[in-house]
N, C-alpha and C positions, 0 to 999 in steps of 0.2 A: 981519736975516737976508738973505743974498744971494738973489737971484732965482733963481740956478741951483739952489741947494739946495732951494727951495720947488718948483721944477719937478720935481726928482727925487722928492721925497716924494709929489707928486701922482701921478706915473707909476706909482709902486709901489702906492699905495692903489688906483689904477684897474686894475692887473694883478690884484691880489688879488681885487677886486670881480668882475672877469670870470670868474675861476676858480670862484669860489663860485657866481655865478650859473649857469655851465655845469654845475656838479654838480648843483643843484637841478633844472635843466631836464632833465638825463639821467634823474634819478630819477623825475621826473613822467612822463617819456616811457615809461620801463620799467613804471611802474605802470599805465599805460594799456594795455599788451599782455596779451592773453589767454594763460593758461597752457595749454600743450598737454596733451591727455588722456593719462594713463598707461595702458599695456597691462597688464591683470591677470596676475600671475604663475601660470602653471598648474602644478598638482600633478602630478607624474609618478606614474602608476599602473602597476603591472607586471601584464603579462599572464601568467596561469598556466593550467596544465593540470590538469583534474579528472576524476574518474570517479565515477559515481553508484553508491552502495553498494546491492547487493541481497543480502540475507541468504538463507541456505538451509541444507540439511543437507549435510554433507561427510564422505564416507568417507576418513578419513586414512590416510597411511602413515608408517612409521617406518624410517629407513635403519639397517641393521645390516650387520655384516662379521665375518668370522672364517675359521678354517681347517677343513678337512674331517677328520674322523676316522672310521675304520671303525667301523660299528655293532657288528659281531661280530669280536672278536680275542681269542684265547685263547693262554695259554702252554702248551706241551707238556712234561709231565714223565713220567719213567718210574717206575712203581710197583714194578717188578721189576728184576733185574739180569740181565745176559747180553750175548751178542754181537749186534750189529745185522746183520740179513740183507737181501738184496736183495728189493725189492718189485715191480719192473717199472717204476717212475718213479724218476727221479733225486732223490736227497735233497738238492736244492739250493734256494737262494733263487729264487723267482719260479716254482717248479714248481706247477702248478694240479692240485688234487685235487677230483674231484666228491664230493658228500655220500655217505658210506657207503664210500668208497674206502679201501684200506689205505694209510695214510701210512708207517707204520713197523712192522717185525716183529723181535722179538727171539727168538733161538733158545730154545725152550722143551722141548727133548728130556728133559733132566733132570727138569723138573717134570712132564712127561707120564708118565714112567716111574714116578715117585713116586706119582702119582695112580693108575695102574694097579695098583701094589702094594697101595695102600690098599683099592682096590675088590676085589682078590683075598682080601684078609683078611676083608672083610664077607662076600663069597660064602661063604667057609669058615665063618664063624660061623653064618650062616643054615643051611647044611648040617648042622651039628651039632645044631641045635635041632629038626630035622625029625622025628626019632623021638619026641621028647617031645610035639611038637605033635599027632601022630597019635594018640598015647594019651590026653593030657590035653585037648586042644582039637580034636577031630575035625572040628568044623563049620569051622574056619579053616585046616584042613591043605591043602585043595585050592587056596585063595588063595595061600598061601605056596609051595605047589609050583609053581604057574604063574608066580609071581614069580621063583623060582629058575631055572626053565627059560628065561626071558626075559632073564635077567641077562647083561651083557656088559661086560668091562672096557675095551672100546674105545668104548663108547656112553655118553651122559650118564646118570647114575644116576637111575632112577625112584623116585618116592615109595614108602616102605615101606607095605606093606598096613595097613589101619586095623584096630586091635584090636576084636574083637567085644565084649568086655567088660573091666572093670577088672582081672580076674584075669589075663587074657591080656596086657593092657598091661604089668602089673608083671612078667609072666614075661619078655617081650621086653626090658623095660628092665633086667632083672636080668642078661641075657646081654650087655649093653653094646652092643646093636644101634643104638640111637638115638645114642649118642655117636660111634660109627664113621660113621653115616649123615651127621650133620651136618658131621663132619670132612672127609668126602669132598666134600660140596657147597661147602665153603669152598675146598678145593683147586681145584675146578672153576671157581670164580669167580677164583681167582688166576691160573689158567691162561689165562684169557680176557684178562687184562691184558698178555699177551705180544704182543699185536697192538693197534695204536692205529689206529683208524678216524677219518676226517674227520666231525666232527659237523655240518658244513654245507660247501657249495662255497666253496672259497677258495685262496689262494696262500700259500706259505710266505715269510714276511718275514724270518725268522731261522732259521739252522740252526747248531747248536753241536756236532753229531757227524756222522761219516761211515760209510758201510757198512764193516762189519768192525770198528768200534770197540766196545770193552767199556763198557757203562754201568752205573751203580749205581742202586739204589732211591732215588728222590727227586731224581735228577739231572735238570737242565733240558736239553731236547732241541731247542727252537726255539719258533716262533711261527707261528700259522696266522691268516690274516686273510681275512674274507669280502669278496668283490668285488661291486660293483654297488650297494649300499646303504651310505650314508654319513650322518653327522650334522655340521652346521656348528655349531661351538661359537662363540657370539657373546656379547659382553658388552654389556649395556644398561644405561644410567644409571638409578638408582633412580627419578628424576623421570620417566622415560618408561615405566616398567614398567606403569602403569596402563592404557596403550594396547594392550597385548598379552594374548593369552589362548591357552590350549592348544587346538590344532586350527587355529589361524589360518594362512592361506596366505601364502606368501613367494615372491616372484619373485627368482631367484638369476641371477647372471651373473659371468662371470669377465673379467678385463682381458687374459688370456693366450690364450684360446681363444675362438672364436665360439659363439654359441648361448645360450640361456636355459633354466633348469630351474625347475619349480615344486616348492617344498618345503613341508613342514608343520611347524608348531611342535609338537614331541613332549613337551617337558618344560621347566618353568621352575623354576630352582633356588630353594629357600628361603633359601640362604645368601647373605649379602652380603659382597663383598670389601672389606675394612675400608679399604685404602689408596685405592682408587679409587671406592668406593661404587657399584659395579656388580653386576649380577646375571647369572648365566650362563643363556643361553637356547639350547635345543638343537633345531636344525631338521633334520628328516630329509629326505633327498633321495637319488634314485637316477639313475644314468646310466652308460652304458658309457664315456664320455668322462672321467668323474670319477676323480680319484686322491687317495689320502690325503695330507694335508698341503697340498693345493690351497687357495690363499687365494681367497675369493669375496666378493662384495658382494651385498646384496639389499635389497628394499624389502617390509616386512611390513605386511600388512593390519592396521590398528589400529581404534580405535573409530570409529564415526560421530557426529559432532558436530552438534548442532541449533542453528539460528538463529545462524550464524557467517559470516564472510567472510574471504577469504584476500587479503592484500596483501603488497606488498614489504616486506622487513625494514628496508630504508633509510628507510621512511617513519615509522618508529617514533622517537619522541622520548623519551629516557630509558626506554625499553622499556615504557612504559605510557600514552603519548599519541600523538595524531596531529594534524595540521593539517587542519581542514575550512573550506570556504567557507560562510559564512550567506548568507541572502537579501539581506542589506545590502552584500554583496561585501567582508565583512571576514574576515580570517584568525582563526581561534579555535582554540585548543588543546582537543581532545576527549580525555577519558580513556577508554581501552579497557582490556579484559582479554585478555591473550595467552593463548589456550587451548593453543596448541602452536606451536613454532618448528620450522621446516625449515631447509634449507641457505641459501635465498635468500628464502624467504617465511615469513609468520606467519600463523596463523589466529586471528582476534580476534573478540570480541563486544563489544557495547556501542554500536555504531553503528546508527542507526535506518536503515530502507530509505528510499532517496532522498537520503541525506546526500552532499554533494559533497565527496569526499576529494581533498585535494591530492595530485597524483602528480608534479609537477615539482619541481626543485631551485630554490628561491627564495633567493639570498644574502641574508643579514641579515634573515630572516623573523622576525616577532614577533607576538605576541598582539595583535590589533587592527589589523593591517596592512591598508590599503585595496588591493584586487587587482581585476583584471577576468578573468573566465573565458573561456578561448579555446574550449574545446569540452567536451562532456559524453559520457562513455561509461559504460556500466554496469560495475560491479565486484563480485565475490563469487566463488561457485563457478562453473565452467564451464557446468554445466546451468542455474545461475541467470541467467547471461548470456543463454543462448538462450532461457530463459522470458521474460526481460524484453523481448526482441525479438519474440517470437512471442505474447506475451500469455498465456502458460501459467504454471501454478504452478511455482516453483523447486524442482527436485530435481536433486541433483548428486552427483558422486563425483570424487575426486582419484586420478589415476593416479601 
C-alpha cells in the first residue's frame, strides 16, 4: 500500500475521532449546567360584582291597562208616539242635562183630553150612586160627598173612599167604579211618559231625532252618558289574578295628558276569555279631565309577599336558577322560586339572607367557576336594604 493512501486514511480517522470527542465533551458540559427555574402559570380569576340578599315582606304591584267606559250610560226610547217639542235645551250631541232636567217632551194634548174625558165619566158615575148611598149607606154618604166635591178633571185622581163594609164594597164594584178608577190611573201613568227626564247628570252622546219629528212607540231616541265617573276595563292574565282583590287601589295615568288618578277595583269578572285566557277587571275612577274611550295605564296594589327578594330578571337562568358565590369563591347555581314577574324585575324566594348574589354579566360562566368578589351590597326590598344599613328589621313595599 502506498504511503500516501495510508496517510489519507489516518487523517480521516483522526477527523472522525475529533468530531466524536467534541460531541461527548459538549454533552458533558451541558449536563453540568443547572436548569433555570420555571415560573408557575397563574390561573386567571374573574372579578365579579355581587349583592348580599336580604329577604323581607314586599307589597307587590301589577301593571294593567285598558280603555275608559262611562259607568252610567243608557239608551233613550219612546214609550209613546207623537211630535217632539222644544224643551229649552238643544236636542244635540254634547248637550249637558242636570239630573231631573227635561231631555225631551212629546206633544200629549190628545192623551190629556182623553184622560180628562175618562175622569168626567167617573165623576158622573159617582154622582149617580149618591142617592142610593144616602138611603142604603148613610154612614158613608158624607165621605163620598166630600170626595165628589173635591173631584177635578185637571188634577191627579185621588184614591176612592174606603168601603165601610163588604156590602158597600160590592155595591160600589157593581157600579163599575173600581174598573173606571184603575183605567184612569193607567192613563195618568201613560201621560207621564210623554216627558223624558234625565235620571242622572250627563251629556247626549247620540241623538236620532230632532225637534218637530214624529216618533213612534218603541223608537230609539238617543243615548245619555254620565260624566265624571268612569270604569277602566282591563284584561289580566289568569296567572296574575290571584294578586288582585275587589277594593284594591290602582294608580292610573295617561300617556296623552299629565296627571295621575287613583282608582278602585270595583268588580272582577268570573268569566275567562277563551282565546287569551284573561279575565276582565273593572277599575272605577273619576276626574274632570277624563273622557270615555281614553286609554290608560296603571299599577294595581297586589298581595304582600313574605320572605322574598326582588332581583333583576336578567339574572335568572332558565327562569328558576341564579348564580351565587359561595365562601370558597366558587360560582354555584342556586334554585329559586319566582313568586311574581314584573317588567324588569322578578320577586323570588329560596335565597337565604346573606347569600352573595351574582349581579354582573360573566361571559362563559359555569357551575364551579372560580371568581373574586369586587364588592358587596345588600339586595332585597327597598326597606330591607335600609334596614340592613340601619340594623333594623326589614319591612318594605314596592312602588
